[in-house]
MILUMLO-586428 format. One record per atom (N, C-alpha, C): z, x, y; residue in three letters. Coordinates in steps of 0.05 Angstrom, whole numbers, plus 5000, padded with zeros to 4 digits. Atoms other than C-alpha are relative to their C-alpha. Layout:
BEGIN
ZXYALA/...
% end
This chain:
BEGIN
497749815008MET/479849055543MET/500849994971MET/499350025028PRO/481648795475PRO/498050154983PRO/502149845016ALA/475149105448ALA/500650305002ALA/499149694997VAL/477349805473VAL/502050044980VAL/497749945019TYR/484149715438TYR/498949974969TYR/500750015028ARG/480749475373ARG/498550264990ARG/501649765008VAL/476050095374VAL/502050224995VAL/497949774999VAL/482150565389VAL/501849974972VAL/498250035026LEU/486750245333LEU/498250034973LEU/501749985025THR/480750235282THR/499650304997THR/500549735002ALA/479350975297ALA/502550154990ALA/497349905009ALA/486851145291ALA/500449964971ALA/499650085026ALA/486850785224ALA/498350184980ALA/501649855014VAL/480751135199VAL/500750314998VAL/499049745002ILE/483751835216ILE/502350054983ILE/497549975016CYS/490151695183CYS/499050004969CYS/501250015027VAL/486151485119VAL/498850224991VAL/501649785007ALA/481552075122ALA/502050234996ALA/498049775004ALA/487552555129ALA/501749954974ALA/498750045025ALA/491052235069ALA/498450064978ALA/502149945021LEU/484652265025LEU/499450315000LEU/500549715002ALA/483853005043ALA/502150154985ALA/497549865011ILE/490653175010ILE/499150084972ILE/500749895027PRO/488053194936PRO/498050224998PRO/501949785000GLY/482253624953GLY/501250285009GLY/498649784991TYR/486354124993TYR/502450094987TYR/497649925017TYR/492654104949TYR/499449934972TYR/500850075027GLU/489654074880GLU/502350004979GLU/498049995020THR/494253904823THR/499350164976THR/500749855022THR/494754354763THR/499149874977THR/500950165021THR/493153784718THR/496650044997THR/503049974997LEU/485753834741LEU/499050284990LEU/500849765010TRP/485554574718TRP/499249974969TRP/500650015026TYR/485454354647TYR/498049764994TYR/501750195006LYS/480453804654LYS/497050095008LYS/502849934991THR/472753864657THR/498349744996THR/502150235003GLY/466653394661GLY/501349755007GLY/499650324994VAL/467752634660VAL/503049975005VAL/496950044995ASP/475552694651ASP/500750115028ASP/499049914977LYS/476453124710LYS/498849845022LYS/501250174982ALA/471852694752ALA/501649735003ALA/498550254998MET/475552064732MET/503150055015MET/497349934988LEU/482352404748LEU/499950025033LEU/500350004970ILE/479852574818ILE/499449765012ILE/500450264987ALA/477251914830ALA/502549824999ALA/497450155001GLY/483851624805GLY/501750055022GLY/498249914975GLN/487652034860GLN/499049895026GLN/500950124977TYR/483251784912TYR/500449695003TYR/499450285001CYS/483851064889CYS/503049945007CYS/497250074994GLY/491351124890GLY/500850035026GLY/499149984972LEU/491751404959LEU/498849805016LEU/501150244984THR/487050864982THR/501549774999THR/497950225005ALA/491450364951ALA/502450005019ALA/497749984984LEU/497350634987LEU/499349955030LEU/500850084973MET/493650625055MET/499649735005MET/500650294997LEU/491349925043LEU/502649825001LEU/497550135001VAL/498449725027VAL/501550045027VAL/499149974974TYR/500650005093TYR/498549815022TYR/501550184982LEU/495249625130LEU/500749704992LEU/499550315009GLN/496948975089GLN/502449955013GLN/497650074988VAL/504149035115VAL/499649945032VAL/500750054972LEU/501549115189LEU/498749755005LEU/501250254996LEU/497048535179LEU/501749774996LEU/497950215005ALA/502748115152ALA/501850005024ALA/497949984980ILE/507248325211ILE/498849835027ILE/501250154981ARG/502148035261ARG/501449985028ARG/498450024975GLY/505848235324GLY/498049865021GLY/501650124975ASP/503747945394ASP/497650195008ASP/501949824988ALA/499948565413ALA/497349974980ALA/502349985019MET/495548575348MET/498749725001MET/501350264999SER/494547805352SER/498349975024SER/501750014975ALA/491947895423ALA/497550144999ALA/502549825002ILE/487148445405ILE/498149894980ILE/502050105023PHE/484348185338PHE/499849694999PHE/499850305003GLY/486347435341GLY/501549944975GLY/498150085024ALA/491747115295ALA/498649924978ALA/501550125025ALA/486546735252ALA/498650244986ALA/501349795012ASN/482847385241ASN/501550204985ASN/498149845012LEU/489047785222LEU/500549854972LEU/499750135023ILE/490547245168ILE/497850044979ILE/502449975021ARG/483647315140ARG/499850264990ARG/500349685011TYR/483648085141TYR/502350044979TYR/498249975020HIS/490248025104HIS/499449914975HIS/500950095025ARG/487547615051ARG/497950174984ARG/502149825012ILE/481348045042ILE/500950254990ILE/498849765006ASN/485448665043ASN/501450004974ASN/498450025023GLY/489948414990GLY/498250044974GLY/501749955021ALA/484048384943ALA/499050304997ALA/500549745001PHE/482249084958PHE/502350194990PHE/497749855010VAL/489349324946VAL/500149994968VAL/499750015029ALA/489449034877ALA/497750134986ALA/502349875015LEU/482449314859LEU/500350305001LEU/499649734999ALA/484250004883ALA/502450104982ALA/497649945017ALA/490949984847ALA/499349994971ALA/500950015026VAL/487849764782VAL/498150244992VAL/501749775003SER/482350274787SER/501450284997SER/498449765001HIS/487450814799HIS/501150034974HIS/498350005027ALA/491550634738ALA/497750064976ALA/501949935021LEU/485150634693LEU/498750275000LEU/501449744997LEU/481751244720LEU/502050214994LEU/497949815006VAL/488551644711VAL/500749984970VAL/499049995029LEU/490551374641LEU/498050044979LEU/502349975020VAL/483751374605VAL/499550274993VAL/500449735008PRO/482652114610PRO/502850134986PRO/497549915012GLU/490052224585GLU/500349874972GLU/499850145023GLY/489151724530GLY/502049785003GLY/498050234994ILE/492551034533ILE/502250024983ILE/497949985019ALA/496551204471ALA/502050235009ALA/497949814989ASN/499851774513ASN/501249895026ASN/498850144974LEU/502951294566LEU/502550165005LEU/497549844995PRO/508451694601PRO/502249815003PRO/497650155003LEU/514951384583LEU/502650165000LEU/497449885000GLY/522251584592GLY/500850105029GLY/498749914975LYS/526751874646LYS/498050215014LYS/501549804990LYS/522352484655LYS/497749905018LYS/502850124988PHE/516452044678PHE/500849775017PHE/499550244985TRP/520151584725TRP/498249965024TRP/502150054980PRO/515151664782PRO/497749844986PRO/502350185013GLU/509951384732GLU/501049744996GLU/498750295007MET/514550824713MET/500049865026MET/500150124975VAL/515350644785VAL/497249915008VAL/502850104994GLY/507750644791GLY/499449774984GLY/500450225021ALA/507550174732ALA/500949765013ALA/498450214987ALA/512349734768ALA/498549895025ALA/501750074978VAL/508149744831VAL/497449864992VAL/502550105006LEU/501649584797LEU/500649724990LEU/499250265010PHE/505148984761PHE/500349805024PHE/499450214978PHE/507748704829PHE/497549985019PHE/502550054983ILE/501048814864ILE/498149784988ILE/501750205016VAL/497148434810VAL/501449745004VAL/498350264998LEU/502847894811LEU/499449875028LEU/500450104972LEU/502147824887LEU/497049905003LEU/502850054997ALA/494247804885ALA/499749724985ALA/500450215018VAL/494147284828VAL/501649745009VAL/498750244987SER/499546824859SER/499149925023SER/501150084975SER/496246854926SER/497549874997SER/502850115002TYR/489246704904TYR/499849764985TYR/500150225017PHE/491046204852PHE/502449835002PHE/497750154997ARG/497145894883ARG/499549704996ARG/500350295002ASN/494145204885ASN/499449914972ASN/500550075027ARG/491645224814ARG/502550024984ARG/497549945016LEU/498345494790LEU/502149775009LEU/497950204990HIS/501844924828HIS/502550105012HIS/497749854986ILE/506445404865ILE/500649885026ILE/499450094972PRO/509845074925PRO/499750225023PRO/500649794978PHE/508045424991PHE/502850145008PHE/497349914994ALA/515745495005ALA/500950234983ALA/498949825022ILE/517445844941ILE/498250245000ILE/501849805000TRP/511046274942TRP/500650195026TRP/499649824977ARG/512546535013ARG/502950124998ARG/497349885002ALA/519946654998ALA/499950234980ALA/500249765017LEU/517847114941LEU/497750205009LEU/502349834991HIS/511447394972HIS/500950245018HIS/499449804978ARG/514347725030ARG/501850254990ARG/498449795008PRO/520248134998PRO/498750164976PRO/501849845020ALA/515548324941ALA/497950175012ALA/501949844985GLY/510548584987GLY/501550235013GLY/498649784990TYR/515548995026TYR/501250184974TYR/499149835021GLY/518249234957GLY/497950194990GLY/502449815008VAL/511249484940VAL/499750225020VAL/499849774982LEU/511149865003LEU/501650214997LEU/498149805007LEU/517350234987LEU/499350174974LEU/500249895027LEU/515850354914LEU/497650174996LEU/502549875000ALA/508750554925ALA/500250255013ALA/499549754987THR/510851084975THR/501550204982THR/498349845015VAL/516051354929VAL/498350114974VAL/501849895023HIS/510951384870HIS/498050225008HIS/502049814993VAL/505851764908VAL/501450265009VAL/498749754995LEU/510952254936LEU/501050184981LEU/498749865023PHE/513852424870PHE/498350034975PHE/501950005028VAL/508152324818VAL/498350234998VAL/501949784999SER/503652884841SER/501150265011SER/499349744986GLU/504253624855GLU/499250035028GLU/501049974975SER/499953524915SER/501949945023SER/498350094983PHE/505653204951PHE/502950164999PHE/497749824999GLU/510753764936GLU/499850175024GLU/500149834977LYS/508154114997LYS/500849855026LYS/498650144975THR/511253955066THR/497949845015THR/501950154984GLY/504753765100GLY/499249704989GLY/500550255009PRO/502953195056PRO/502149815000PRO/497650174999ARG/509952945051ARG/500849895030ARG/499750114974LEU/510652925125LEU/498049785010LEU/502250174991LEU/504152565133LEU/500549704987LEU/499550265012ILE/506052005083ILE/502549905011ILE/497450104988GLY/513151985107GLY/500049895028GLY/500250064973ALA/511251905178ALA/498649745001ALA/501550235000LEU/506251345163LEU/501849764987LEU/498150185009PHE/511450995121PHE/502349915021PHE/497850054981LEU/516851045172LEU/499049855025LEU/501250154978SER/512050795225SER/499649724995SER/500350265008VAL/510250185188VAL/502849854997VAL/497350115003ALA/517550085169ALA/501249925027ALA/499150044973ALA/519650125242ALA/498849765013ALA/501150234992LEU/514649635263LEU/500849754989LEU/498950225013TRP/516749145212TRP/502949955007TRP/497350024990GLY/523849265232GLY/500349855030GLY/499950134977VAL/522549105302VAL/499249725002VAL/500750245002LYS/518748495287LYS/502049814988LYS/497850115014HIS/524348275241HIS/502249955019HIS/497850024982TYR/529548375296TYR/499449805022TYR/500950214980ARG/525547995346ARG/500049734988ARG/500150285012SER/524747415299SER/502949884997SER/497250105005VAL/532247375283VAL/500949965028VAL/498850064974ARG/534047445355ARG/498949745013ARG/501250244989ASN/529246875377ASN/500849754986ASN/499050225016ASN/531746425322ASN/502849985000ASN/497349994997LYS/538946585339LYS/500849745017LYS/499250254984PRO/542545925363PRO/501450115029PRO/498949904969SER/544545985440SER/502949954997SER/497350045002SER/551646085450SER/501149785021SER/499150244983PRO/555545495480PRO/500950125026PRO/499349944972GLN/556445485554GLN/502949905009GLN/
% end
């Protein structure tokens, strides 16, 4: 029976990713109208890398939650291993997104100022993603105590979840439409709700018993 659940959950994840990746092609941004050749191809690839990074961030949080149901279906040890591997792909997709978007526009024309606050949020997300990846994979070499690493890793990861969603929803014209916003909003709220349930249960289970 766990095998059936694995297939169903994997299929659901693939459908969600496919729906998200279809957005740039269906809701094309006006920026692409003024680009041709390699520059246009890089911008399109950058959009796909950005959305891929967001989907992987959602998956990363689900892997970090490791609820009883997911542990029973996939195995707790496997979820930990998937979380580690997925973290590397998140960093790769995020860095690729930034490079593919910035290079065609010119590194000298970095979007700065209040007008470009979604881009500034994206820069913060990239910084934290790289920081999380480096601190996770080189924790022992950097001599970071596990307790300190864990205390910083979790809130930073959940911060990335929120900020990455905000960045995607407001940085591109593709997400000014109701459909794309509803899809990304629903995915974010679903992940956030699962995290909330897990956190509530954890707090409730660790709560001291009332004196009799």
